[in-house]
N, C-alpha and C positions, 0 to 999 in steps of 0.2 A: 857613879852612874845613877841617873834618876830611876824611880820605880818603874816607869813605863818602859824604859830600856830593858830592865830585867824581865818584864812581862813579855816583850817581843822576843827576847833571847830564849826564854823558856818555851814559848809557843813554837818558835822555829825548831828548837831541839825536839819537841814532842812530835811535830809533823815529820821530821826526818826519821826519827826512830819508829814511828807508826808505819811509815811507808816501807821501811826496811823489814819490819816484822810481817807486814802483809805480803811483801815480795817473797820472803822466806816461806811463809805458809802456802803460797800458791805455786811454789816451785815443784811440788810433787803431785800435781793434779793428774789423775789418770786420763789416758787418751783412748777413745773408743777404737775398736778394731777396724771399723770402716775408715775412720780418719787416718789410722796408721797405714792402712793399705794405700790410701791416696798419697800419703807422704812418701811411701816407698816407691810407688809408681812414678811420681814426679821426680824423685831423686834419680831413678834409673833413666828417665828421659833426659835429664840434665847431663848425666854422665855420658850418655850416648852422644848428645850434641857436642860435648866438650871433646870426646874422643874423635868425632868426625872432623871437628875444627883442627885438632892436632895433626890428623892425617893429611889434611889439605895443605899444611905448611911445608 
């Protein structure tokens, strides 16, 4: 394989590994209390809508 092929291969590998490490580091980001309240409220609304749909059937 020519040298340029190895360069592209190493570059692609570095990009993939860098992306995976960034994803791992951002996985445990804290969520503010306000945002968590909004998430729980929206989840409750969706569950209520699904329950209403199930009762209609």
